Z-matrix of the N, CA and C atoms (Angstrom, degrees):
N
C 1 1.464
C 2 1.538 1 108.99
N 3 1.314 2 115.84 1 130.53
C 4 1.455 3 120.01 2 -178.79
C 5 1.515 4 110.29 3 -71.21
N 6 1.326 5 115.54 4 162.10
C 7 1.456 6 120.47 5 178.63
C 8 1.516 7 111.08 6 -63.82
N 9 1.369 8 115.88 7 -32.05
C 10 1.456 9 120.07 8 178.76
C 11 1.522 10 110.93 9 -66.23
N 12 1.352 11 116.04 10 -40.80
C 13 1.465 12 120.68 11 178.50
C 14 1.521 13 110.33 12 -63.40
N 15 1.324 14 114.42 13 -39.85
C 16 1.459 15 118.13 14 178.34
C 17 1.517 16 111.24 15 -63.63
N 18 1.316 17 114.99 16 -35.72
C 19 1.464 18 119.87 17 -178.09
C 20 1.517 19 110.99 18 -65.31
N 21 1.350 20 115.66 19 -40.25
C 22 1.467 21 119.67 20 -176.47
C 23 1.525 22 113.14 21 -87.96
N 24 1.306 23 116.62 22 -9.51
C 25 1.463 24 119.26 23 -179.64
C 26 1.522 25 109.90 24 -63.68
N 27 1.299 26 115.88 25 131.25
C 28 1.457 27 120.19 26 -178.82
C 29 1.528 28 110.55 27 -65.63
N 30 1.274 29 115.02 28 129.68
C 31 1.461 30 119.28 29 177.37
C 32 1.523 31 109.78 30 -84.62
N 33 1.307 32 115.96 31 152.54
C 34 1.463 33 120.51 32 179.45
C 35 1.523 34 109.97 33 -70.05
N 36 1.336 35 117.14 34 138.91
C 37 1.468 36 119.05 35 179.37
C 38 1.524 37 110.91 36 -63.03
N 39 1.296 38 115.10 37 143.22
C 40 1.455 39 119.84 38 179.33
C 41 1.532 40 109.32 39 -73.70
N 42 1.321 41 116.13 40 124.45
C 43 1.463 42 120.07 41 -177.48
C 44 1.531 43 110.34 42 -69.13
N 45 1.310 44 115.50 43 134.05
C 46 1.455 45 119.92 44 178.03
C 47 1.531 46 109.32 45 -75.27
N 48 1.319 47 117.94 46 142.82
C 49 1.466 48 119.83 47 179.00
C 50 1.523 49 111.27 48 -62.87
N 51 1.310 50 116.06 49 140.72
C 52 1.463 51 120.71 50 179.22
C 53 1.525 52 109.02 51 -61.24
N 54 1.330 53 116.30 52 137.95
C 55 1.467 54 120.51 53 -175.62
C 56 1.529 55 110.59 54 -82.23
N 57 1.328 56 115.52 55 60.86
C 58 1.461 57 120.08 56 176.51
C 59 1.524 58 108.91 57 -114.75
N 60 1.324 59 117.85 58 -164.31
C 61 1.458 60 119.66 59 -174.41
C 62 1.525 61 113.26 60 -67.35
N 63 1.343 62 118.14 61 -12.47
C 64 1.457 63 121.47 62 178.28
C 65 1.526 64 112.70 63 -89.66
N 66 1.326 65 117.03 64 -7.65
C 67 1.461 66 121.09 65 -179.65
C 68 1.528 67 109.07 66 -61.89
N 69 1.333 68 118.29 67 138.19
C 70 1.470 69 120.76 68 -177.61
C 71 1.525 70 115.07 69 -58.57
N 72 1.336 71 116.96 70 -25.02
C 73 1.464 72 119.69 71 177.50
C 74 1.531 73 112.10 72 -84.17
N 75 1.331 74 115.61 73 -18.72
C 76 1.465 75 120.83 74 -175.64
C 77 1.528 76 112.46 75 -97.96
N 78 1.309 77 116.43 76 -44.12
C 79 1.469 78 121.17 77 -174.29
C 80 1.526 79 114.90 78 -48.09
N 81 1.343 80 119.90 79 -42.02
C 82 1.471 81 119.16 80 -177.11
C 83 1.535 82 114.94 81 -73.65
N 84 1.347 83 117.55 82 -14.69
C 85 1.470 84 119.24 83 -172.20
C 86 1.529 85 113.17 84 -111.87
N 87 1.328 86 117.03 85 13.70
C 88 1.459 87 119.84 86 178.24
C 89 1.524 88 110.28 87 -120.13
N 90 1.322 89 115.76 88 166.48
C 91 1.460 90 121.46 89 177.60
C 92 1.523 91 109.03 90 -149.61
N 93 1.318 92 115.69 91 157.13
C 94 1.458 93 119.73 92 178.08
C 95 1.519 94 109.48 93 -69.96
N 96 1.331 95 116.88 94 137.81
C 97 1.460 96 121.52 95 -178.11
C 98 1.527 97 112.04 96 -105.34
N 99 1.337 98 116.44 97 -51.90
C 100 1.462 99 120.53 98 179.78
C 101 1.525 100 109.40 99 -165.00
N 102 1.321 101 115.26 100 174.94
C 103 1.459 102 121.47 101 179.37
C 104 1.520 103 109.11 102 -126.68
N 105 1.327 104 116.76 103 140.86
C 106 1.461 105 121.74 104 -179.70
C 107 1.522 106 109.55 105 -139.39
N 108 1.322 107 116.53 106 121.32
C 109 1.456 108 120.18 107 179.01
C 110 1.516 109 113.25 108 57.14
N 111 1.313 110 117.28 109 36.24
C 112 1.457 111 121.40 110 179.76
C 113 1.518 112 114.44 111 80.94
N 114 1.325 113 117.41 112 3.67
C 115 1.461 114 121.26 113 -179.02
C 116 1.522 115 109.84 114 -112.26
N 117 1.329 116 116.65 115 135.31
C 118 1.454 117 121.53 116 -177.91
C 119 1.526 118 111.34 117 -91.02
N 120 1.315 119 114.99 118 142.19
C 121 1.466 120 121.76 119 177.13
C 122 1.518 121 108.83 120 -123.58
N 123 1.317 122 114.94 121 146.17
C 124 1.457 123 121.43 122 -173.28
C 125 1.527 124 110.65 123 -124.36
N 126 1.336 125 115.60 124 170.48
C 127 1.460 126 122.21 125 176.71
C 128 1.525 127 108.20 126 -148.48
N 129 1.311 128 116.26 127 163.18
C 130 1.454 129 120.93 128 173.60
C 131 1.523 130 108.57 129 -78.41
N 132 1.327 131 115.84 130 143.16
C 133 1.457 132 120.40 131 -176.53
C 134 1.529 133 111.52 132 -63.56
N 135 1.331 134 116.07 133 -32.14
C 136 1.460 135 121.44 134 178.04
C 137 1.518 136 109.19 135 -137.26
N 138 1.327 137 115.43 136 145.61
C 139 1.463 138 120.37 137 -177.90
C 140 1.518 139 112.13 138 -58.71
N 141 1.337 140 116.82 139 -37.50
C 142 1.463 141 120.81 140 -176.89
C 143 1.528 142 112.74 141 -65.68
N 144 1.323 143 117.07 142 -14.11
C 145 1.462 144 121.39 143 -179.00
C 146 1.525 145 113.34 144 -87.09
N 147 1.334 146 117.14 145 -9.50
C 148 1.462 147 121.11 146 179.69
C 149 1.530 148 109.42 147 -67.56
N 150 1.334 149 118.83 148 128.09
C 151 1.469 150 121.14 149 179.38
C 152 1.526 151 111.74 150 -55.47
N 153 1.313 152 116.28 151 143.97
C 154 1.466 153 121.82 152 -175.98
C 155 1.521 154 112.56 153 -54.24
N 156 1.345 155 116.10 154 -41.50
C 157 1.461 156 119.97 155 -178.12
C 158 1.508 157 113.43 156 -61.63
N 159 1.333 158 116.80 157 -25.56
C 160 1.466 159 120.51 158 178.82
C 161 1.530 160 110.61 159 -96.87
N 162 1.327 161 116.33 160 -34.11
C 163 1.466 162 119.06 161 -175.81
C 164 1.526 163 111.94 162 -63.79
N 165 1.315 164 118.31 163 -30.41
C 166 1.465 165 119.00 164 179.83
C 167 1.523 166 111.25 165 -60.48
N 168 1.338 167 116.69 166 -27.55
C 169 1.464 168 120.37 167 176.91
C 170 1.525 169 110.72 168 -79.57
N 171 1.328 170 116.50 169 -31.38
C 172 1.463 171 119.80 170 173.81
C 173 1.522 172 109.03 171 -60.43
N 174 1.322 173 115.96 172 -47.41
C 175 1.466 174 121.69 173 -179.09
C 176 1.527 175 111.38 174 -60.75
N 177 1.330 176 116.59 175 -44.30
C 178 1.468 177 120.81 176 -179.39
C 179 1.522 178 111.36 177 -63.29
N 180 1.328 179 117.11 178 -41.21
C 181 1.462 180 120.31 179 -179.12
C 182 1.524 181 112.41 180 -76.03
N 183 1.327 182 117.27 181 -26.53
C 184 1.462 183 120.30 182 173.87
C 185 1.527 184 110.55 183 -62.01
N 186 1.329 185 116.52 184 -38.64
C 187 1.463 186 120.67 185 178.47
C 188 1.523 187 110.73 186 -64.34
N 189 1.335 188 116.75 187 -38.19
C 190 1.467 189 120.25 188 177.74
C 191 1.524 190 110.60 189 -65.27
N 192 1.340 191 116.72 190 -40.55
C 193 1.461 192 120.46 191 178.21
C 194 1.527 193 109.45 192 -61.93
N 195 1.335 194 117.08 193 -41.85
C 196 1.470 195 121.37 194 179.22
C 197 1.523 196 111.70 195 -63.53
N 198 1.333 197 117.29 196 -37.98
C 199 1.465 198 121.66 197 -177.80
C 200 1.525 199 113.44 198 -83.70
N 201 1.352 200 117.10 199 -12.70
C 202 1.472 201 122.85 200 -175.60
C 203 1.519 202 111.79 201 63.97
N 204 1.325 203 117.12 202 26.35
C 205 1.468 204 121.69 203 178.04
C 206 1.516 205 109.08 204 -169.12
N 207 1.338 206 116.05 205 159.88
C 208 1.458 207 119.14 206 176.19
C 209 1.536 208 110.40 207 -87.64
N 210 1.328 209 116.01 208 174.64
C 211 1.461 210 120.79 209 -175.33
C 212 1.526 211 111.73 210 -63.36
N 213 1.327 212 117.56 211 -37.32
C 214 1.466 213 120.83 212 -179.55
C 215 1.528 214 111.24 213 -62.17
N 216 1.341 215 116.13 214 -41.29
C 217 1.462 216 120.00 215 179.36
C 218 1.531 217 110.29 216 -66.24
N 219 1.332 218 116.43 217 -42.78
C 220 1.467 219 120.15 218 178.57
C 221 1.524 220 110.84 219 -60.33
N 222 1.339 221 116.56 220 -41.84
C 223 1.466 222 120.02 221 179.00
C 224 1.527 223 111.18 222 -63.52
N 225 1.337 224 116.10 223 -35.03
C 226 1.464 225 118.80 224 179.67
C 227 1.533 226 110.68 225 -66.98
N 228 1.333 227 116.72 226 -35.89
C 229 1.472 228 120.09 227 176.02
C 230 1.530 229 110.65 228 -65.14
N 231 1.330 230 116.18 229 -44.04
C 232 1.466 231 120.25 230 179.53
C 233 1.521 232 110.50 231 -59.60
N 234 1.330 233 116.36 232 -43.78
C 235 1.467 234 120.26 233 179.41
C 236 1.522 235 111.07 234 -62.58
N 237 1.334 236 116.82 235 -43.29
C 238 1.469 237 119.94 236 -179.72
C 239 1.524 238 111.57 237 -63.71
N 240 1.329 239 116.70 238 -39.89
C 241 1.469 240 119.89 239 176.82
C 242 1.518 241 110.81 240 -62.54
N 243 1.313 242 117.48 241 -44.36
C 244 1.466 243 121.55 242 -179.69
C 245 1.526 244 111.13 243 -64.39
N 246 1.333 245 116.69 244 -41.04
C 247 1.469 246 120.44 245 179.21
C 248 1.523 247 110.95 246 -63.10
N 249 1.339 248 116.06 247 -42.70
C 250 1.470 249 119.93 248 -179.84
C 251 1.518 250 111.11 249 -67.82
N 252 1.324 251 117.70 250 -39.16
C 253 1.460 252 121.22 251 179.81
C 254 1.525 253 112.25 252 -70.24
N 255 1.332 254 117.13 253 -25.27
C 256 1.464 255 120.94 254 176.78
C 257 1.519 256 111.39 255 -74.93
N 258 1.356 257 115.93 256 -14.71
C 259 1.458 258 119.98 257 177.03
C 260 1.510 259 113.26 258 82.38
N 261 1.321 260 115.44 259 168.61
C 262 1.459 261 121.48 260 179.73
C 263 1.518 262 110.39 261 -134.33
N 264 1.300 263 116.34 262 162.01
C 265 1.457 264 120.93 263 -179.96
C 266 1.516 265 112.54 264 79.17
N 267 1.319 266 115.67 265 176.94
C 268 1.473 267 121.73 266 -177.53
C 269 1.523 268 112.06 267 -60.48
N 270 1.327 269 116.52 268 -35.55
C 271 1.471 270 120.82 269 -178.53
C 272 1.529 271 112.94 270 -91.64
N 273 1.324 272 115.62 271 5.62
C 274 1.460 273 120.44 272 179.89
C 275 1.530 274 111.45 273 52.23
N 276 1.301 275 115.97 274 52.46
C 277 1.461 276 121.92 275 -179.52
C 278 1.530 277 110.76 276 -72.50
N 279 1.324 278 115.25 277 131.96
C 280 1.461 279 120.51 278 177.15
C 281 1.516 280 108.84 279 -88.92
N 282 1.314 281 116.64 280 120.07
C 283 1.464 282 122.28 281 -179.42
C 284 1.529 283 109.92 282 -83.27
N 285 1.341 284 115.67 283 95.61
C 286 1.463 285 120.66 284 -177.83
C 287 1.528 286 110.96 285 -60.64
N 288 1.335 287 116.22 286 -39.16
C 289 1.460 288 119.91 287 179.95
C 290 1.513 289 111.76 288 -60.79
N 291 1.334 290 116.71 289 -42.60
C 292 1.455 291 121.53 290 179.78
C 293 1.529 292 111.10 291 -67.60
N 294 1.343 293 115.88 292 -35.68
C 295 1.452 294 120.21 293 176.94
C 296 1.524 295 111.42 294 -63.24
N 297 1.335 296 115.29 295 -45.98
C 298 1.462 297 119.74 296 179.14
C 299 1.523 298 111.27 297 -63.43
N 300 1.305 299 115.89 298 -37.67
C 301 1.466 300 119.85 299 179.04
C 302 1.524 301 110.38 300 -62.32
N 303 1.335 302 116.04 301 -40.42
C 304 1.457 303 120.50 302 179.21
C 305 1.533 304 110.89 303 -68.20
N 306 1.337 305 115.68 304 -39.10
C 307 1.471 306 120.21 305 177.60
C 308 1.526 307 110.52 306 -61.49
N 309 1.335 308 116.34 307 -46.57
C 310 1.462 309 120.65 308 179.92
C 311 1.528 310 111.53 309 -65.42
N 312 1.325 311 115.97 310 -35.06
C 313 1.461 312 120.93 311 176.70
C 314 1.535 313 110.15 312 -61.30
N 315 1.333 314 115.04 313 -48.96
C 316 1.460 315 120.24 314 -179.83
C 317 1.529 316 110.94 315 -65.80
N 318 1.319 317 116.16 316 -40.09
C 319 1.467 318 120.92 317 179.46
C 320 1.527 319 110.99 318 -62.63
N 321 1.331 320 116.52 319 -40.48
C 322 1.466 321 120.42 320 178.86
C 323 1.520 322 111.16 321 -63.28
N 324 1.315 323 115.03 322 -35.19
C 325 1.462 324 119.36 323 -178.04
C 326 1.524 325 111.28 324 -70.32
N 327 1.328 326 116.73 325 -48.19
C 328 1.466 327 119.56 326 -176.79
C 329 1.527 328 111.84 327 -73.44
N 330 1.339 329 117.17 328 -14.83
C 331 1.459 330 120.79 329 178.81
C 332 1.531 331 112.39 330 -80.55
N 333 1.332 332 117.18 331 -11.00
C 334 1.463 333 120.41 332 177.84
C 335 1.530 334 110.38 333 -61.95
N 336 1.317 335 116.51 334 146.62
C 337 1.465 336 120.09 335 176.50
C 338 1.525 337 109.62 336 -59.46
N 339 1.313 338 116.82 337 -42.18
C 340 1.455 339 122.95 338 172.08
C 341 1.521 340 108.66 339 -166.82
N 342 1.340 341 116.00 340 156.29
C 343 1.458 342 120.26 341 175.91
C 344 1.536 343 107.29 342 -98.25
N 345 1.325 344 118.48 343 120.12
C 346 1.467 345 121.70 344 -176.30
C 347 1.527 346 114.27 345 -52.35
N 348 1.331 347 117.91 346 -42.49
C 349 1.472 348 120.53 347 -175.49
C 350 1.524 349 112.33 348 -63.74
N 351 1.348 350 117.77 349 -40.33
C 352 1.463 351 119.59 350 -179.80
C 353 1.530 352 110.67 351 -69.48
N 354 1.318 353 116.70 352 -33.26
C 355 1.470 354 120.56 353 177.47
C 356 1.529 355 109.99 354 -68.23
N 357 1.312 356 117.35 355 -39.74
C 358 1.471 357 120.99 356 177.44
C 359 1.521 358 110.57 357 -61.09
N 360 1.328 359 116.45 358 -42.00
C 361 1.461 360 119.54 359 -179.91
C 362 1.534 361 111.19 360 -66.20
N 363 1.336 362 116.56 361 -38.71
C 364 1.460 363 119.84 362 175.94
C 365 1.528 364 110.08 363 -63.86
N 366 1.317 365 116.26 364 -42.83
C 367 1.463 366 120.98 365 179.29
C 368 1.526 367 111.31 366 -61.43
N 369 1.326 368 116.72 367 -33.11
C 370 1.470 369 119.95 368 -178.98
C 371 1.523 370 111.84 369 -67.48
N 372 1.340 371 116.80 370 -18.96
C 373 1.464 372 120.88 371 176.19
C 374 1.528 373 110.31 372 -90.81
N 375 1.328 374 116.17 373 -43.48
C 376 1.465 375 121.03 374 -175.01
C 377 1.528 376 112.63 375 -71.48
N 378 1.342 377 116.32 376 -40.19
C 379 1.470 378 120.15 377 -177.65
C 380 1.531 379 109.64 378 -102.54
N 381 1.312 380 116.62 379 137.89
C 382 1.464 381 121.00 380 -173.41
C 383 1.525 382 110.72 381 -142.46
N 384 1.325 383 115.41 382 160.70
C 385 1.466 384 120.15 383 177.52
C 386 1.529 385 109.31 384 -106.97
N 387 1.314 386 115.66 385 -176.67
C 388 1.463 387 120.68 386 -173.15
C 389 1.521 388 114.39 387 -69.51
N 390 1.327 389 117.91 388 -15.40
C 391 1.459 390 120.57 389 -175.21
C 392 1.522 391 114.17 390 -91.49
N 393 1.313 392 117.72 391 -12.52
C 394 1.465 393 120.33 392 -170.03
C 395 1.529 394 114.28 393 -80.49
N 396 1.337 395 114.05 394 144.15
C 397 1.462 396 122.11 395 172.65
C 398 1.527 397 106.92 396 -81.85
N 399 1.316 398 117.49 397 112.80
C 400 1.462 399 121.86 398 -173.06
C 401 1.515 400 113.56 399 -85.91
N 402 1.330 401 116.89 400 3.83
C 403 1.458 402 119.77 401 175.77
C 404 1.521 403 111.08 402 -85.44
N 405 1.341 404 116.22 403 -6.72
C 406 1.456 405 120.97 404 -179.42
C 407 1.527 406 109.67 405 -152.36
N 408 1.338 407 116.74 406 -162.19
C 409 1.470 408 121.41 407 -179.85
C 410 1.517 409 108.03 408 -145.43
N 411 1.320 410 116.32 409 133.33
C 412 1.458 411 122.10 410 -177.82
C 413 1.529 412 109.03 411 -106.79
N 414 1.318 413 116.70 412 112.09
C 415 1.462 414 121.54 413 -175.71
C 416 1.526 415 112.24 414 -62.33
N 417 1.333 416 116.82 415 -44.33
C 418 1.462 417 120.49 416 -178.31
C 419 1.526 418 110.87 417 -63.38
N 420 1.322 419 117.03 418 -45.82
C 421 1.461 420 119.92 419 -179.06
C 422 1.534 421 110.81 420 -67.35
N 423 1.316 422 116.48 421 -33.69
C 424 1.469 423 119.75 422 178.22
C 425 1.521 424 111.29 423 -63.74
N 426 1.333 425 117.30 424 -36.53
C 427 1.462 426 119.75 425 176.48
C 428 1.519 427 110.35 426 -66.65
N 429 1.328 428 116.35 427 -34.84
C 430 1.465 429 119.98 428 176.35
C 431 1.533 430 109.99 429 -63.70
N 432 1.328 431 116.62 430 -38.35
C 433 1.467 432 120.41 431 177.34
C 434 1.525 433 110.66 432 -64.54
N 435 1.316 434 116.23 433 -44.23
C 436 1.469 435 120.75 434 179.29
C 437 1.518 436 110.33 435 -61.11
N 438 1.328 437 116.33 436 -43.98
C 439 1.470 438 120.49 437 177.91
C 440 1.531 439 110.61 438 -60.62
N 441 1.324 440 116.30 439 -39.09
C 442 1.469 441 121.31 440 178.76
C 443 1.522 442 110.26 441 -64.78
N 444 1.343 443 116.72 442 -43.32
C 445 1.466 444 120.60 443 179.51
C 446 1.537 445 110.97 444 -63.85
N 447 1.324 446 115.07 445 -41.91
C 448 1.472 447 118.42 446 179.95
C 449 1.524 448 110.70 447 -65.41
N 450 1.327 449 116.17 448 -42.89
C 451 1.461 450 120.91 449 -179.39
C 452 1.530 451 110.77 450 -59.82
N 453 1.324 452 116.24 451 -37.99
C 454 1.459 453 121.24 452 -178.12
C 455 1.535 454 112.89 453 -95.14
N 456 1.348 455 115.11 454 9.06
C 457 1.467 456 121.98 455 177.89
C 458 1.526 457 111.32 456 51.37
N 459 1.331 458 114.78 457 45.70
C 460 1.463 459 121.16 458 -179.13
C 461 1.522 460 110.43 459 -87.18
N 462 1.326 461 116.21 460 123.43
C 463 1.460 462 121.90 461 179.13
C 464 1.526 463 111.19 462 -120.16
N 465 1.327 464 116.72 463 5.00
C 466 1.463 465 121.34 464 -173.78
C 467 1.526 466 113.32 465 -54.11
N 468 1.348 467 116.61 466 -39.23
C 469 1.462 468 118.26 467 -175.05
C 470 1.523 469 112.69 468 -69.45
N 471 1.344 470 117.48 469 -18.71
C 472 1.459 471 119.83 470 175.16
C 473 1.535 472 110.75 471 -69.75
N 474 1.318 473 116.47 472 -28.00
C 475 1.459 474 121.81 473 -174.87
C 476 1.526 475 113.06 474 -106.50
N 477 1.314 476 117.48 475 -9.36
C 478 1.456 477 122.33 476 -176.05
C 479 1.525 478 110.41 477 -95.06
N 480 1.327 479 116.76 478 142.23
C 481 1.464 480 118.48 479 177.45
C 482 1.531 481 110.20 480 -64.63
N 483 1.312 482 119.75 481 147.54
C 484 1.459 483 126.29 482 4.47
C 485 1.533 484 115.06 483 -88.72
N 486 1.338 485 118.06 484 -9.65
C 487 1.456 486 120.24 485 -173.99
C 488 1.533 487 111.54 486 -67.99
N 489 1.327 488 117.13 487 -41.85
C 490 1.461 489 120.11 488 178.97
C 491 1.517 490 111.56 489 -57.71
N 492 1.335 491 116.47 490 -39.62
C 493 1.467 492 121.04 491 178.58
C 494 1.527 493 110.50 492 -71.41
N 495 1.327 494 116.64 493 -40.12
C 496 1.465 495 121.32 494 179.46
C 497 1.520 496 111.49 495 -59.45
N 498 1.333 497 116.62 496 -40.64
C 499 1.461 498 121.77 497 -177.02
C 500 1.528 499 112.60 498 -90.26
N 501 1.311 500 117.64 499 -4.38
C 502 1.459 501 120.92 500 -179.13
C 503 1.515 502 112.73 501 67.35
N 504 1.335 503 116.99 502 40.31
C 505 1.463 504 121.62 503 -175.13
C 506 1.530 505 112.48 504 -106.29
N 507 1.307 506 116.71 505 23.27
C 508 1.456 507 121.20 506 -174.57
C 509 1.528 508 113.57 507 -58.42
N 510 1.327 509 117.55 508 -42.06
C 511 1.468 510 121.17 509 -173.63
C 512 1.528 511 114.12 510 -105.70
N 513 1.327 512 117.60 511 11.83
C 514 1.464 513 120.38 512 -176.99
C 515 1.535 514 109.98 513 -83.18
N 516 1.327 515 116.28 514 146.52
C 517 1.461 516 120.43 515 177.97
C 518 1.525 517 109.61 516 -85.79
N 519 1.322 518 115.89 517 159.66
C 520 1.465 519 120.89 518 178.00
C 521 1.527 520 110.18 519 -60.03
N 522 1.335 521 116.46 520 -41.05
C 523 1.469 522 120.67 521 -179.38
C 524 1.522 523 110.98 522 -61.13
N 525 1.338 524 116.37 523 -45.34
C 526 1.467 525 120.54 524 179.50
C 527 1.527 526 110.69 525 -65.37
N 528 1.332 527 116.35 526 -37.68
C 529 1.460 528 120.47 527 179.03
C 530 1.520 529 110.90 528 -64.69
N 531 1.326 530 116.81 529 -44.52
C 532 1.464 531 121.36 530 178.45
C 533 1.527 532 110.30 531 -61.66
N 534 1.324 533 116.63 532 -43.84
C 535 1.471 534 121.20 533 179.58
C 536 1.527 535 110.65 534 -60.85
N 537 1.347 536 116.40 535 -43.33
C 538 1.459 537 119.51 536 -179.18
C 539 1.524 538 110.77 537 -66.30
N 540 1.332 539 117.22 538 -45.94
C 541 1.463 540 120.51 539 -178.78
C 542 1.526 541 111.01 540 -60.21
N 543 1.326 542 116.16 541 -41.02
C 544 1.468 543 120.59 542 178.65
C 545 1.523 544 110.47 543 -62.98
N 546 1.332 545 116.28 544 -47.51
C 547 1.467 546 121.06 545 -178.94
C 548 1.523 547 111.29 546 -65.27
N 549 1.338 548 116.81 547 -45.55
C 550 1.458 549 120.75 548 -178.90
C 551 1.520 550 111.62 549 -63.19
N 552 1.320 551 116.98 550 -40.02
C 553 1.467 552 121.33 551 179.03
C 554 1.522 553 110.74 552 -62.89
N 555 1.323 554 116.94 553 -41.16
C 556 1.464 555 120.77 554 178.43
C 557 1.527 556 110.89 555 -66.26
N 558 1.326 557 116.60 556 -40.44
C 559 1.469 558 120.83 557 178.67
C 560 1.522 559 110.36 558 -62.53
N 561 1.338 560 116.75 559 -45.98
C 562 1.463 561 121.25 560 179.82
C 563 1.524 562 110.74 561 -60.77
N 564 1.322 563 116.75 562 -42.03
C 565 1.468 564 121.00 563 179.34
C 566 1.525 565 110.78 564 -62.71
N 567 1.338 566 116.80 565 -42.51
C 568 1.464 567 121.07 566 -179.95
C 569 1.522 568 110.83 567 -66.93
N 570 1.343 569 117.38 568 -42.96
C 571 1.459 570 121.02 569 179.88
C 572 1.525 571 110.97 570 -65.84
N 573 1.322 572 116.45 571 -39.28
C 574 1.465 573 120.90 572 178.98
C 575 1.520 574 110.90 573 -65.41
N 576 1.329 575 116.68 574 -44.54
C 577 1.459 576 121.00 575 178.86
C 578 1.520 577 110.61 576 -64.19
N 579 1.336 578 116.06 577 -41.31
C 580 1.465 579 120.95 578 179.73
C 581 1.527 580 110.45 579 -63.49
N 582 1.327 581 116.72 580 -41.74
C 583 1.454 582 120.60 581 179.06
C 584 1.522 583 111.21 582 -65.93
N 585 1.318 584 116.75 583 -43.29
C 586 1.459 585 120.48 584 179.65
C 587 1.521 586 111.17 585 -63.57
N 588 1.341 587 116.69 586 -38.60
C 589 1.465 588 120.84 587 178.72
C 590 1.519 589 110.71 588 -64.80
N 591 1.342 590 115.81 589 -45.66
C 592 1.466 591 120.49 590 179.82
C 593 1.519 592 111.07 591 -65.18
N 594 1.333 593 116.11 592 -39.94
C 595 1.452 594 120.80 593 179.94
C 596 1.524 595 111.04 594 -65.18
N 597 1.325 596 116.62 595 -40.97
C 598 1.467 597 120.81 596 179.86
C 599 1.521 598 110.75 597 -65.11
N 600 1.341 599 116.51 598 -41.37
C 601 1.463 600 121.09 599 179.90
C 602 1.518 601 110.68 600 -64.76
N 603 1.321 602 117.16 601 -43.49
C 604 1.453 603 120.97 602 -179.50
C 605 1.518 604 111.23 603 -67.93
N 606 1.344 605 116.80 604 -38.66
C 607 1.463 606 121.00 605 179.19
C 608 1.517 607 111.24 606 -65.73
N 609 1.328 608 117.23 607 -34.46
C 610 1.454 609 121.25 608 178.66
C 611 1.523 610 110.82 609 -65.72
N 612 1.347 611 115.58 610 -37.05
C 613 1.459 612 120.42 611 179.97
C 614 1.525 613 112.34 612 -71.76
N 615 1.338 614 116.12 613 -34.56
C 616 1.454 615 119.98 614 -177.02
C 617 1.531 616 112.88 615 -93.92
N 618 1.343 617 115.36 616 -10.56
C 619 1.457 618 119.53 617 178.32
C 620 1.508 619 113.96 618 85.50
N 621 1.338 620 117.92 619 7.74
C 622 1.458 621 121.16 620 -179.55
C 623 1.524 622 109.72 621 -100.63
N 624 1.304 623 116.51 622 171.46
C 625 1.455 624 121.51 623 -179.53
C 626 1.518 625 109.61 624 -99.73
N 627 1.350 626 117.63 625 141.02
C 628 1.466 627 120.97 626 179.42
C 629 1.514 628 111.88 627 -68.26
N 630 1.339 629 115.89 628 150.07
C 631 1.458 630 121.24 629 176.90
C 632 1.512 631 108.93 630 -83.16
N 633 1.321 632 116.45 631 125.25
C 634 1.460 633 119.46 632 -179.50
C 635 1.506 634 109.70 633 -71.40
N 636 1.344 635 116.66 634 145.48
C 637 1.457 636 120.49 635 -177.58
C 638 1.506 637 110.18 636 -96.00
């Protein structure tokens, strides 16, 4: 090949660095947060430094933490309220007792200090490992992270900033945290089962199908 041919030969495009914690724009603004099962997890030093593509998921999960439930659960409550208000039977009777039960169910849920599952999902966005693309958020991989944390009984993110500060858990002991998570999880399971039972009973009376949670 002549030197002229070499000159005109198209060169391969320079590969852009992967947008993970090793990226030159990312490396200076992150720090190690905790370790779980021999794997290190990191966070951005300040919330404002989180890339926009990922921060939108932080914002969405913050709302779930505030509500103590995800959007699907909230929609199921709305549907149950509408079904009860539409009445049942030939005369479309509104079951006031069932309505109050649903209100108390919802009230018990939002009265929790926090719902562990929504906090875990928020943590899966805020804390990341070396393999993740930080320009976005991968729901499937985040569930794998949560499963890993549960398997290794990792609670560090509940006590580590920014989540520890968000939940006001600065001075809580690990034992108290474990006790609360256990109790809250049982309460959520009971409330969910109670809602599903009530929804199924009401749907049977009205002839409609219950909304899966």
